[in-house]
Structure formats: C-alpha cells, structure tokens
C-alpha positions as CSV (number, residue, x, y, z in Angstrom):
1,M,12.9,-7.2,19.1
2,H,10.7,-4.8,20.4
3,K,10.5,-3.4,16.6
4,Y,8.8,-6.5,15.2
5,L,6.0,-6.0,17.8
6,Y,5.3,-2.6,16.3
7,I,5.4,-4.0,13.0
8,A,3.1,-6.5,14.1
9,A,0.7,-4.4,16.3
10,G,0.1,-1.6,13.1
11,G,0.1,-4.6,10.8
12,A,-3.2,-6.2,13.1
13,A,-4.9,-3.0,12.7
14,G,-3.6,-2.4,8.9
15,S,-4.9,-5.2,7.8
16,L,-8.0,-5.2,9.9
17,C,-9.4,-1.8,8.7
18,R,-8.6,-2.6,5.0
19,Y,-10.8,-5.5,5.5
20,L,-13.6,-2.8,6.9
21,V,-13.1,-0.1,4.9
22,S,-13.2,-2.0,1.9
23,G,-16.1,-4.2,2.7
24,V,-18.3,-1.5,3.5
25,T,-17.1,0.8,0.8
26,Q,-18.0,-1.8,-1.8
27,R,-21.3,-2.4,-0.2
28,M,-22.2,1.0,0.0
29,F,-22.0,1.5,-3.7
30,A,-23.4,-1.8,-4.9
31,T,-21.1,-1.8,-8.1
32,S,-18.6,-4.6,-10.0
33,F,-16.0,-2.0,-10.0
34,P,-13.7,-3.3,-7.2
35,I,-14.2,0.3,-5.4
36,G,-13.6,-1.1,-2.0
37,T,-9.5,-1.7,-3.3
38,F,-9.5,1.6,-4.8
39,S,-10.5,3.6,-2.1
40,V,-8.8,1.8,0.4
41,N,-5.6,2.3,-2.2
42,M,-6.3,6.2,-2.5
43,I,-7.0,6.5,1.6
44,G,-3.6,4.7,2.1
45,C,-1.8,7.2,-0.5
46,L,-3.4,9.9,1.4
47,F,-2.6,9.4,5.0
48,F,0.9,7.9,4.1
49,G,1.7,11.3,2.2
50,L,-0.1,13.3,5.5
51,V,1.7,11.3,8.3
52,T,4.9,11.9,6.2
53,G,4.4,15.4,5.7
54,L,3.4,16.4,9.2
55,F,5.7,14.0,11.4
56,E,8.5,13.4,9.5
57,E,9.5,16.6,7.8
58,R,8.1,18.6,10.5
59,L,7.3,17.2,13.6
60,G,9.8,14.3,13.7
61,L,8.5,10.7,13.8
62,P,10.3,8.2,16.5
63,P,11.7,5.8,14.7
64,E,9.0,3.1,17.0
65,M,6.0,5.1,15.8
66,R,7.6,4.8,12.4
67,L,7.5,0.9,12.2
68,L,4.1,1.1,13.8
69,I,2.2,3.8,11.4
70,L,3.9,3.4,8.2
71,T,5.9,0.3,7.9
72,G,3.0,-1.8,10.0
73,F,-0.3,-0.2,9.8
74,M,0.2,1.5,5.8
75,G,1.9,-1.9,5.0
76,A,-1.2,-4.0,5.7
77,F,-3.6,-1.5,5.0
78,T,-1.8,-0.9,1.4
79,T,1.3,-1.4,-0.4
80,F,0.3,1.1,-3.1
81,S,0.8,3.7,-0.7
82,T,4.6,3.0,-0.3
83,Y,4.5,2.4,-4.4
84,M,3.4,5.9,-5.0
85,F,5.7,7.7,-2.4
86,E,8.6,5.4,-3.8
87,S,7.9,7.0,-7.5
88,T,7.1,10.1,-5.8
89,N,10.9,10.0,-4.7
90,L,12.1,9.1,-7.7
91,I,10.4,12.1,-9.2
92,K,11.7,14.7,-6.5
93,S,15.3,13.5,-7.4
94,G,14.8,13.8,-11.0
95,Q,14.9,10.2,-12.0
96,W,12.4,10.4,-14.4
97,A,13.7,6.7,-16.0
98,M,13.6,5.5,-12.8
99,T,10.0,6.5,-12.6
100,A,8.6,5.2,-15.4
101,L,10.5,1.7,-14.6
102,N,8.7,1.6,-11.4
103,I,5.0,2.4,-12.2
104,G,5.1,0.9,-15.6
105,G,7.1,-1.9,-14.4
106,Q,5.1,-2.8,-11.3
107,S,2.2,-1.9,-13.1
108,I,3.0,-4.4,-16.7
109,L,4.5,-6.9,-14.3
110,G,2.1,-7.3,-11.7
111,F,-0.7,-7.3,-13.9
112,A,1.3,-10.6,-15.7
113,C,1.9,-12.2,-12.5
114,I,-1.6,-11.9,-11.7
115,V,-2.4,-13.7,-14.8
116,G,0.6,-16.0,-14.9
117,G,-0.4,-17.0,-10.8
118,L,-4.0,-17.8,-12.0
119,A,-2.7,-20.0,-15.1
120,L,-0.3,-21.6,-12.5
121,G,-2.6,-22.3,-9.5
122,R,-5.3,-23.9,-12.4
123,L,-3.0,-26.1,-14.0
124,I,-1.7,-27.7,-10.7
125,V,-5.5,-28.4,-9.0
126,S,-6.5,-29.5,-12.9
C-alpha cells in the first residue's frame, strides 16, 4: 500500500509542476508554438537522465524514492522522458529495429490516435 502513496505523492507534485512550468514558459515566449509542452518534455528528459545517472547507476536509489521521483513525479510531469529513456535502453542493447519501431510507432500512431480521437469525439457530440 505504501508504494501507491509514494506514486500518488510524486504524481501530485509532478502534475502541478508540469502545469506551472508549461504555463509560465508559454506566457514568457508568447508564441503559437507549444513551447510550454516542449520545455516540459525536454526538462523531463534531462531530469530523468540526471536522476537515473546519479542515483541509480552511482549512488543507489531506494525503491521508494524511485517510485516517488521517477514513477510518480516524472510520470505526471511528462511521459515523454520515459519514452526517450526506454528508446535509449533499446539503442544501448543494440535493438535498432525495436528502437525505430518504438520511436516511429509512438510518433506516427500517437498522431493518428489523436486525430482519430478528435474525429470520434466530434462524431459523438454531433
């Protein structure tokens, strides 16, 4: 049960941070480009890599802190960082076809799912 509390606490903080960072960044640059989301995704990738590099590979990250920081906080802040981390692991293990499938598949199918979901939603309400 405690593991769910770690995830929930991290998730609450991560979603709040995503909202604040994205909003502030978007207002700072006042552009139609989604710079807020872009910034959150890049910050998320940097932070995920930093935490993993520092704690998991060198200092040891207790399982509870992994749940709090990586699963909870980062999971709510951005899942893009997890997507990139998993793609990096595929590259490290020499699985080039799986890397291409993961990156290409998530990008293309993700776009298609958004378009399909928008169309379905409009169809339902019309």
